[in-house]
C-alpha positions in Angstrom: 9.8 7.2 2.9 9.1 3.6 2.2 7.8 2.3 -1.2 4.7 0.1 -1.3 7.1 -2.8 -1.9 9.2 -1.9 1.1 6.0 -1.8 3.2 5.0 -5.2 2.0 8.4 -6.7 2.8 8.5 -5.0 6.2 5.2 -6.7 7.0 6.6 -10.1 5.8 4.1 -10.6 3.0 4.6 -12.0 -0.5 3.1 -10.4 -3.6 0.6 -13.2 -3.8 -0.5 -12.7 -0.2 -1.0 -9.0 -0.8 -2.9 -9.7 -4.1 -5.1 -12.1 -2.2 -5.7 -9.7 0.7 -6.5 -6.9 -1.8 -8.8 -9.2 -3.8 -6.9 -8.7 -7.1 -4.8 -10.8 -9.4 -1.1 -11.2 -8.8 -0.3 -9.2 -11.9 -2.5 -6.3 -10.8 -0.8 -6.0 -7.4 2.6 -6.4 -9.0 1.9 -3.5 -11.3 0.8 -1.3 -8.4 4.2 -1.9 -6.8 6.0 -1.1 -10.1 4.1 2.1 -10.7 2.5 3.4 -7.5 1.6 6.7 -9.2 -1.1 4.8 -11.0 -2.7 3.5 -7.8 -6.3 4.8 -7.4 -7.5 6.2 -4.1 -9.7 3.1 -3.7 -6.8 0.8 -4.3 -4.6 2.8 -1.9 -7.2 2.3 0.8 -7.3 -1.5 0.1 -3.5 -1.7 0.2 -3.3 0.2 3.4 -6.0 -2.0 5.0 -4.1 -5.1 3.9 -0.9 -3.7 5.5 -2.8 -2.6 8.6 -1.5 1.0 8.2 -3.1 4.3 7.3 -3.1 5.6 3.7 -1.3 8.7 5.0 1.6 6.7 6.5 2.1 4.4 3.5 1.6 6.9 0.6 2.6 10.2 2.2 5.1 9.1 4.8 3.3 10.7 7.7 0.0 10.9 9.5 -1.4 13.9 7.7 -4.6 13.6 9.7 -2.8 15.1 12.8 -3.0 18.9 13.0 0.4 20.5 13.1 0.6 24.1 14.3 
């Protein structure tokens, strides 16, 4: 599973670009990468949107919205 930082790097974005896309200060976004356990649900949605991925894929490593039988 990728970390938030690895997702950012894979998408070719800088911390500043992600902070701008998320509408937060550089330091706020940087702290999210350092300690993703403290990212709120709302912030996770914003990050996922900025990375053009689903929250499930970024934070849970899969698409948990698909039913598995």
